[in-house]
N, CA and C of each residue as an Amber inpcrd file, in Angstrom:
protein
   192
 222.1870000 -22.1670000  13.4470000 223.4910000 -22.1070000  14.5660000
 222.8340000 -22.5850000  15.8790000 223.5720000 -23.7210000  16.5040000
 223.2460000 -23.9180000  17.7720000 222.9770000 -23.0680000  18.8550000
 222.0650000 -22.9190000  19.8300000 221.7840000 -22.0120000  20.7550000
 222.9810000 -22.4370000  22.0210000 223.7960000 -21.1700000  22.1500000
 224.8230000 -21.4710000  23.0980000 224.3460000 -20.9760000  24.6240000
 224.8420000 -21.9800000  25.7280000 224.5750000 -21.6270000  26.8020000
 225.6560000 -21.0310000  27.7810000 225.4210000 -20.0800000  28.6140000
 226.5000000 -19.9250000  29.4960000 226.8650000 -21.2190000  30.1770000
 228.1630000 -21.4060000  30.8870000 228.2550000 -22.5380000  31.3900000
 227.7130000 -22.9730000  32.7200000 227.6570000 -21.4480000  33.3210000
 227.0560000 -21.8510000  34.8240000 225.8040000 -21.0340000  35.3770000
 224.8520000 -21.1810000  34.1890000 223.5950000 -20.1630000  34.0340000
 222.7640000 -20.7860000  34.8750000 222.8230000 -22.3010000  34.9340000
 221.7840000 -23.3270000  35.2500000 222.2940000 -23.7080000  37.0370000
 222.9930000 -23.1130000  37.2290000 223.6390000 -23.6630000  38.7660000
 222.4670000 -23.4160000  39.8580000 221.7520000 -22.2940000  39.5090000
 220.4870000 -22.2440000  40.6190000 219.3730000 -23.2830000  40.4290000
 219.2970000 -24.1570000  39.4150000 218.2370000 -25.1790000  39.3490000
 218.7720000 -26.2940000  40.3880000 220.3410000 -26.7190000  40.1840000
 220.9720000 -27.5480000  41.1830000 220.7940000 -27.0930000  42.7950000
 220.5940000 -25.7420000  42.8650000 220.8930000 -25.3960000  44.2340000
 219.3690000 -25.5380000  44.9020000 218.1910000 -25.2910000  43.9310000
 216.9900000 -25.0220000  44.5740000 216.6420000 -26.6950000  44.6740000
 217.2020000 -27.8040000  43.5710000 216.8260000 -28.9440000  43.4950000
 217.4710000 -29.4750000  45.2980000 218.6810000 -29.4080000  45.4410000
 219.2740000 -29.5990000  46.8100000 218.4150000 -28.8690000  48.0570000
 217.9640000 -27.8170000  47.6620000 217.2890000 -27.2470000  48.7850000
 216.1250000 -27.9070000  49.0300000 215.6300000 -28.1220000  48.2570000
 214.3480000 -28.8520000  48.0980000 214.4810000 -30.4980000  48.6960000
 215.4450000 -31.2190000  48.6630000 215.6100000 -32.1570000  49.0810000
 215.8410000 -32.4520000  50.4820000 216.4310000 -31.4490000  50.7710000
 217.1100000 -30.9670000  52.2370000 215.8280000 -30.7460000  52.9960000
 215.0860000 -29.7650000  52.3120000 213.7590000 -29.4690000  52.9490000
 212.5930000 -30.6930000  52.9700000 212.6070000 -31.5130000  52.3770000
 211.6150000 -32.7820000  52.2490000 212.4500000 -33.5550000  53.3040000
 214.0180000 -33.9360000  53.8530000 214.7770000 -34.5160000  54.5020000
 214.1490000 -34.1030000  55.8430000 214.5480000 -32.9670000  56.1430000
 214.0560000 -32.2670000  57.3230000 212.6860000 -32.1510000  57.7570000
 211.9020000 -32.1730000  56.8900000 210.0970000 -32.1850000  57.4570000
 210.1660000 -33.6030000  57.7280000 210.5650000 -34.7520000  57.2220000
 210.4040000 -36.2420000  57.4680000 210.9960000 -36.7720000  58.8400000
 212.3060000 -35.9150000  59.0020000 212.9760000 -36.1760000  60.1930000
 212.0050000 -35.6810000  61.6400000 211.4530000 -34.2580000  61.0720000
 210.6180000 -33.6680000  62.2440000 209.4070000 -34.5100000  62.3430000
 208.8270000 -35.0930000  61.4130000 207.6310000 -35.7680000  61.1990000
 207.5420000 -37.2010000  62.3420000 208.9830000 -37.5650000  62.3190000
 209.0040000 -38.7260000  62.7350000 209.6880000 -38.6710000  64.3300000
 210.0270000 -37.6470000  64.7290000 210.4480000 -36.9910000  65.8940000
 209.0500000 -37.0040000  66.6720000 208.1590000 -36.0690000  65.9130000
 206.8140000 -35.7100000  66.4720000 206.2340000 -37.1870000  66.9090000
 206.2070000 -37.9720000  66.0760000 205.4590000 -39.3840000  66.1820000
 206.0180000 -40.2700000  67.2010000 207.3890000 -40.1440000  67.4860000
 208.2070000 -40.6220000  68.4720000 207.6650000 -40.0720000  69.8330000
 207.6670000 -38.4250000  69.9360000 207.3550000 -37.9340000  71.1360000
 205.7040000 -38.1280000  71.3370000 205.2130000 -38.3680000  70.6230000
 203.3950000 -38.6050000  70.6630000 203.4690000 -39.7360000  71.4920000
 204.0860000 -40.8140000  70.8290000 203.8300000 -42.2610000  71.2470000
 204.4370000 -42.3690000  72.4420000 205.7860000 -41.7850000  72.9910000
 206.4700000 -42.3270000  74.0820000 205.9490000 -41.4050000  75.4220000
 205.2430000 -40.0400000  75.1250000 204.8070000 -39.0770000  76.1460000
 203.6560000 -38.6320000  75.7760000 202.6770000 -39.6270000  75.3910000
 201.7600000 -39.5910000  75.2210000 200.2730000 -38.9420000  76.4840000
 200.7860000 -39.6660000  77.4340000 200.0180000 -39.2480000  78.5890000
 200.4070000 -37.8910000  79.0110000 201.6780000 -37.2930000  78.9920000
 201.7650000 -36.0530000  79.4090000 201.1530000 -34.9550000  78.3950000
 201.4380000 -35.2440000  76.9440000 200.7320000 -34.4770000  76.1180000
 199.0280000 -34.3810000  76.5260000 198.4070000 -35.4260000  76.6940000
 196.9250000 -35.4020000  77.0740000 196.5730000 -34.4360000  78.3640000
 197.7010000 -34.6090000  79.4920000 197.7830000 -33.8910000  80.4010000
 197.7060000 -32.1390000  80.2300000 198.4670000 -32.1950000  78.9960000
 198.7600000 -30.6750000  78.9340000 198.0560000 -29.8400000  78.1880000
 197.2080000 -31.0100000  77.2870000 195.8120000 -30.2880000  76.4570000
 194.6580000 -30.3450000  77.8680000 194.6430000 -31.1150000  78.5010000
 193.2240000 -30.8140000  79.4110000 193.6940000 -29.7170000  80.2700000
 194.8970000 -29.5760000  80.6620000 195.3230000 -28.4120000  81.6920000
 194.9600000 -26.9450000  81.0580000 195.5400000 -26.7920000  79.3430000
 195.2740000 -25.3220000  78.9530000 193.9070000 -25.1070000  78.8490000
 193.1510000 -26.1260000  78.2150000 191.6400000 -26.1160000  78.4660000
 191.1710000 -25.6800000  79.5340000 191.4880000 -26.2620000  80.9610000
 190.9710000 -25.7790000  82.1320000 191.3920000 -24.5120000  82.1200000
 192.5590000 -24.1430000  82.1800000 193.1190000 -22.7110000  82.3810000
 192.1160000 -21.5080000  81.1350000 191.9470000 -22.0660000  80.1670000
 191.1180000 -21.3390000  79.2830000 189.6540000 -20.9880000  79.6920000
 189.1280000 -21.8890000  80.2560000 188.0950000 -21.8510000  80.6220000
 187.7860000 -21.1060000  82.2190000 188.7160000 -20.9160000  82.9040000
 188.5920000 -20.4800000  84.1090000 189.0400000 -19.2270000  83.7070000
 189.7520000 -18.6090000  82.7790000 190.1020000 -17.0150000  82.5560000
 188.4690000 -16.7030000  81.9540000 188.1890000 -17.4910000  80.7860000
 186.5730000 -16.7660000  80.6270000 185.7370000 -16.7640000  81.5150000
 185.7070000 -17.6770000  82.6100000 184.6630000 -17.4400000  83.5970000
 185.1020000 -16.1980000  84.3280000 186.4060000 -15.9060000  84.5870000
 186.6750000 -14.7430000  85.6560000 186.1210000 -13.4340000  84.9580000
 186.4640000 -13.1900000  83.5280000 185.8660000 -12.2290000  82.8410000
 184.2880000 -11.7050000  82.7190000 183.5530000 -12.8860000  83.0520000
 182.0600000 -12.7710000  82.9050000 181.7280000 -12.3020000  84.1750000
């Protein structure tokens, strides 16, 4: 006798597949947005990095 399956038993596979596809799509869009942001505002990002390092070094030197 053939094994019978419930009609709606594997709905979670479809839901997991759609969820994974949506997650990959969202991650791709965020990666592309980050690349655009880094390309268009690279000077501001470098200044932010230098300023944060300077503040960190200044706060460390005050404690010593």
